[in-house]
C-alpha positions in Angstrom: 228.0 143.7 98.9 226.2 146.4 99.9 222.7 146.0 101.6 220.2 148.0 99.7 219.1 149.7 103.1 222.5 151.1 103.6 224.2 154.1 101.1 226.1 152.7 98.8 229.5 153.6 99.6 228.8 151.5 103.0 230.9 148.1 102.9 229.9 145.1 104.7 233.1 143.6 106.4 234.0 140.9 109.1 237.1 142.5 111.3 238.8 141.0 114.1 241.2 138.0 115.7 241.2 134.5 116.6 243.4 131.2 117.2 245.0 131.1 114.5 247.2 134.2 114.8 247.0 135.7 118.3 247.7 133.7 121.5 246.0 133.6 124.8 247.7 136.6 125.9 246.6 138.7 123.0 243.1 137.4 122.5 242.9 137.7 126.4 243.8 142.3 125.8 241.2 142.2 122.8 238.0 140.3 125.1 234.7 141.9 125.5 232.8 141.2 128.7 229.0 141.5 128.6 229.6 145.5 129.7 231.9 146.1 127.2 230.0 144.8 124.0 227.1 146.6 125.3 229.1 149.7 125.6 230.2 148.8 122.1 226.8 149.0 120.4 226.0 152.0 122.0 229.7 153.5 120.9 228.9 152.2 117.0 224.8 153.5 117.0 226.1 157.1 118.2 228.9 156.5 115.6 225.7 156.3 112.9 226.4 152.6 112.0 222.8 151.2 111.3 223.8 147.3 111.7 226.4 145.3 113.5 227.3 142.1 115.3 229.7 141.4 117.9 231.4 138.2 119.1 234.0 137.7 121.8 234.8 133.9 122.7 237.8 132.2 124.5 239.1 131.9 120.8 238.0 135.2 118.9 236.7 138.6 119.0 234.8 139.8 116.1 232.7 142.4 114.5 230.2 142.1 111.4 228.5 145.0 110.1 228.6 147.9 108.0 230.9 150.6 107.6 232.6 153.2 104.7 236.3 151.8 105.8 237.1 148.8 108.5 239.3 151.2 110.8 235.4 152.4 111.9 235.2 148.3 113.1 238.3 148.0 114.5 238.4 151.3 116.6 235.4 149.8 118.5 236.6 146.7 119.3 240.4 148.8 120.6 238.3 151.9 122.0 236.4 148.7 124.4 239.0 146.3 124.9 242.8 146.4 126.6 244.1 146.0 122.8 245.9 148.6 120.8 245.2 149.7 116.9 249.0 148.5 116.5 248.4 145.0 118.2 245.0 144.6 115.5 247.3 145.1 112.8 249.6 142.2 113.7 247.5 139.6 114.4 244.0 141.3 113.1 242.0 140.3 109.8 239.6 142.2 107.8 237.2 140.6 105.1 235.1 142.9 102.6 231.3 141.6 101.2 231.8 138.3 99.9 234.9 137.4 102.0 233.0 138.3 105.0 230.1 136.5 104.4 232.2 133.6 103.9 233.9 133.8 107.0 230.7 133.9 109.0 229.6 130.6 107.3 232.9 129.3 108.4 232.8 130.3 111.6 229.0 129.5 112.5 229.4 126.2 111.4 232.3 125.0 113.5 235.2 124.6 110.3 236.7 127.7 112.0 236.6 126.3 115.8 240.1 125.7 117.1 238.8 122.2 117.4 236.6 121.8 114.2 233.4 120.7 115.0 232.8 122.8 118.3 229.2 123.9 117.4 229.1 126.3 120.7 229.9 129.4 118.4 226.5 129.4 116.8 224.9 129.8 120.3 227.2 132.9 120.8 226.2 134.1 117.3 222.8 133.9 118.1 222.6 135.7 121.2 225.0 138.4 120.0 222.3 138.7 117.1 219.3 139.2 119.8 221.3 141.9 122.2 222.0 144.1 118.5 218.5 143.4 117.5 217.5 144.7 121.1 219.4 147.7 119.9 218.0 148.2 116.8 221.4 147.7 115.2 220.5 144.5 112.9 219.2 145.5 109.6 216.9 142.7 107.2 220.5 142.1 105.6 222.0 140.6 109.0 218.9 139.0 110.1 218.5 136.8 107.0 222.5 136.1 107.0 222.7 134.7 110.5 219.3 133.0 110.0 220.9 131.6 106.9 224.4 130.8 109.1 221.9 128.9 111.7 220.1 126.8 108.7 223.7 125.5 107.5 224.7 124.6 111.4 222.3 122.9 111.9 221.8 120.5 108.9 225.6 119.9 109.2 225.5 119.1 112.6 222.7 116.7 111.1 223.8 115.7 108.0 227.5 114.8 108.6 229.4 113.5 111.4 231.8 116.3 111.5 230.5 116.9 115.6 231.1 113.2 116.5 231.9 112.5 119.6 232.5 115.2 122.6 235.4 117.1 121.3 235.8 120.6 122.4 237.6 122.3 124.9 236.1 121.0 127.7 235.8 117.6 126.8 239.7 118.1 125.9 240.2 119.2 129.5 239.0 116.0 131.0 240.6 114.1 128.7 243.9 115.6 129.4 242.8 114.7 133.4 242.3 111.2 132.8 245.3 110.4 130.7 247.8 112.8 133.8 246.2 112.2 136.7 246.4 108.7 138.3 243.4 107.3 140.5 241.1 110.5 139.9 237.8 109.1 140.6 239.2 109.7 144.1 241.4 112.9 144.0 239.4 116.1 144.9 238.7 118.8 142.0 238.0 122.2 142.2 236.0 123.8 139.3 236.1 127.6 140.1 233.9 129.6 137.8 230.4 128.4 136.1 230.1 129.9 133.1 229.4 127.9 130.0 232.6 126.5 129.8 232.7 126.0 133.3 229.6 123.8 133.3 230.5 121.9 130.2 233.5 120.7 131.8 232.0 119.9 135.1 229.3 117.9 133.1 232.1 116.0 131.7 234.3 115.4 134.6 230.9 113.9 136.4 230.3 111.7 133.3 233.8 110.5 132.6 235.6 110.7 136.3 232.8 108.6 138.4 234.2 111.5 140.9 232.3 112.4 144.1 234.6 115.1 145.9 233.9 117.7 142.9 233.3 121.0 144.8 232.4 124.3 142.9 233.0 127.7 143.5 231.9 130.8 142.0 231.5 134.3 142.4 227.8 134.4 142.6 227.0 131.4 144.7 223.3 130.8 143.8 224.9 130.0 140.0 227.3 127.3 141.5 224.1 125.9 143.7 222.0 125.8 140.7 224.9 123.9 139.1 225.6 121.5 142.1 222.0 120.8 142.5 221.8 118.9 138.6 224.7 116.8 139.6 225.0 116.4 143.5 228.7 118.1 144.0 229.5 120.0 146.9 229.7 124.3 146.7 232.1 126.7 148.8 231.6 130.0 149.3 234.1 132.5 147.2 235.9 133.2 150.1 237.1 130.0 150.8 238.4 129.4 147.4 242.0 129.5 149.1 241.3 126.9 151.6 239.8 124.6 148.7 242.6 125.6 146.8 244.8 123.8 149.2 243.1 120.5 149.5 242.5 120.5 145.8 244.8 117.9 143.4 243.3 118.6 140.3 242.1 122.8 139.3 239.8 123.6 136.7 239.5 127.5 136.4 237.0 128.6 133.9 236.0 132.2 134.7 235.1 135.3 133.2 237.4 137.4 135.2 239.6 140.1 133.0 242.7 139.5 135.3 244.2 136.8 137.4 242.1 134.8 140.3 244.5 132.6 141.0 248.5 133.6 141.7 251.0 131.7 143.8 250.3 133.7 146.2 247.4 132.1 147.9 248.9 128.8 147.2 250.0 127.1 150.6 250.7 123.5 148.8 251.9 120.8 150.4 250.7 118.1 147.3 251.3 118.3 143.6 248.5 120.5 141.6 247.2 120.0 138.2 245.7 123.6 137.1 243.8 124.3 134.0 242.9 127.6 132.9 240.4 127.4 130.3 239.4 131.5 130.7 240.3 134.3 128.1 241.7 136.4 129.2 243.8 134.1 131.2 242.4 133.9 135.0 245.8 131.8 136.6 249.3 134.1 137.2 252.2 131.9 135.2 253.5 132.5 138.6 252.5 129.9 139.8 255.0 127.8 137.7 257.3 129.0 140.2 255.8 126.8 142.8 257.0 122.7 142.8 255.0 120.3 142.3 252.8 122.9 140.2 251.9 122.2 136.6 250.0 124.8 134.4 247.8 123.8 131.5 246.4 126.2 128.9 243.7 126.0 127.1 245.7 126.8 124.1 247.7 123.5 124.4 244.7 121.4 125.4 242.6 122.7 121.5 246.5 121.3 120.3 245.6 117.9 121.2 244.3 115.3 118.3 242.8 112.1 119.0 241.2 109.5 116.8 237.8 111.7 116.7 239.2 114.8 115.2 241.2 113.1 112.8 237.7 111.5 111.8 235.7 114.8 111.8 238.4 115.8 108.8 236.8 113.6 106.9 233.5 115.1 106.7 234.4 118.8 105.4 233.6 118.4 102.1 230.4 117.3 102.7 229.7 120.2 105.2 231.4 122.8 102.7 228.7 121.6 99.7 225.7 122.5 102.5 227.1 126.1 103.0 227.5 126.5 99.3 223.6 125.6 99.3 222.5 127.5 101.4 225.1 130.1 100.4 223.9 130.8 96.7 220.4 131.2 98.3 220.8 133.7 100.1 223.6 135.5 98.1 219.9 135.1 95.1 218.2 137.0 97.9 220.7 139.7 98.5 221.1 140.2 94.6 217.5 140.3 94.1 217.0 142.5 97.0 219.9 144.7 96.0 218.6 145.7 92.2 214.5 145.6 92.8 214.4 148.8 93.9 216.2 149.7 90.4 213.9 147.5 88.6 210.8 149.4 90.8 212.6 152.7 89.5 213.1 151.7 86.3 209.2 150.2 86.1 208.1 153.8 87.5 209.6 156.1 85.3 208.7 153.9 82.0 205.1 154.1 83.4 205.8 157.6 83.6 206.9 158.1 80.0 203.8 155.6 79.1 201.2 157.7 80.9 202.5 161.4 78.8 202.7 159.4 75.6 198.9 157.8 75.9 197.8 161.4 77.4 199.8 162.9 73.8 198.2 160.6 71.6 194.5 161.1 72.8 194.7 164.6 72.2 196.6 164.3 68.6 194.5 160.7 67.1 190.4 160.6 66.9 189.3 157.7 68.2 192.0 156.8 69.8 191.5 153.5 71.7 193.1 154.0 75.0 192.0 150.8 76.4 193.9 148.4 74.1 196.7 151.3 74.0 197.1 150.5 77.7 197.2 147.1 77.7 199.9 146.6 75.0 202.1 149.5 76.9 202.0 147.6 79.7 203.1 144.4 78.0 205.9 146.3 76.7 207.2 147.6 80.0 206.8 144.0 81.1 208.8 142.8 78.6 211.2 145.5 79.0 211.7 145.6 83.1 212.1 141.7 83.0 215.2 141.7 80.4 216.7 144.3 83.0 216.4 141.8 85.8 217.2 138.9 84.1 220.3 140.7 83.4 221.1 141.9 87.1 220.1 138.2 88.0 223.0 136.9 85.6 225.9 135.5 88.0 228.4 136.8 85.3 226.7 140.2 86.0 228.8 143.3 87.6 225.8 144.4 89.4 226.6 147.8 90.9 228.2 148.7 87.6 224.8 147.6 85.8 222.7 149.1 88.4 224.9 152.8 88.2 224.7 152.2 84.5 220.5 152.0 84.3 220.2 154.6 86.9 222.4 156.9 84.5 220.6 155.8 81.3 217.0 156.6 82.5 218.1 159.2 85.0 216.3 157.0 87.6 217.2 157.2 91.1 216.3 153.5 93.4 214.6 154.8 97.0 
């Protein structure tokens, strides 16, 4: 499914790994923070890659882009993360052309999310596209595809109930707390990290626990203060983390750090402590479980929790898939037209050149030659011929690449 703007030996790929085959530890190795994403895009540009989009979330790290071979994209991920090619080969995936397009639609519409119908990924795809475009790494194909996926996501949200309820990792964590911690409204809750998942978790905690003892800590204090101002919560300095951990009954860790920020060395507990680690890579060292009274729950466990809301969502998958197919068909029609249009234009130019040569010859050979009428007739014939070729290329049963190659060979033309 080559884009018309790139050489024909390039293919559209999606490569990456997700929660389906890679556990949290492995996903953490391949995780890309903001700096790593920028570095990856710069490397891609230096490698001569024309269009690329990279996403890295709690559940997946993926690249969508054009390349001669998928290893060019796999290498970009491995060069800019702590993951290795060997590890990628065990858990990674490679989709090509139409399969890669299908994959982006399923990811962007929440059908491939760890919790079905979790639509947070679409905003991350939007942000990633804006980042790529700012670095001139987004061609017309990528822009049209991302817009089509956004359109499908919006329609599925409004026309189906697949996102009914508030099921997400952040919501699941709050549900777990409510079910497993008695008298939660009077417990001390500490939220460490105020990124997107942290903010969502905080909002759910306030809404569902009625707790007035929630403390926020973030490395950048003003971000925590901004969120606390909206929700009327307490903010403490990052330097006070070890003190606040001793006071807490429940700790939610949702930072973007690349290494664990909480381990048993900074815990001096005198009461039971529930820790929920919602970070990728993991931000809580598993050695905390060596301490008596500590319960550590990771987001992968929370994502496995199914409830009635989630089961009901599955009933709406067919309706969502119908919407995806409808919008995807529009995109594929656009793509095929864009693909063969240069060949049809080149064919038309070739026929017009033949026409001009022949009219010139006949005007010299035939007395009283009516060049105006000959021009009208020959133009109509050229239009009919090119329309026949265009209709053939539009046909769903047509092998477009082979047909384009055949037309260019027969008429000795080369599409620009």
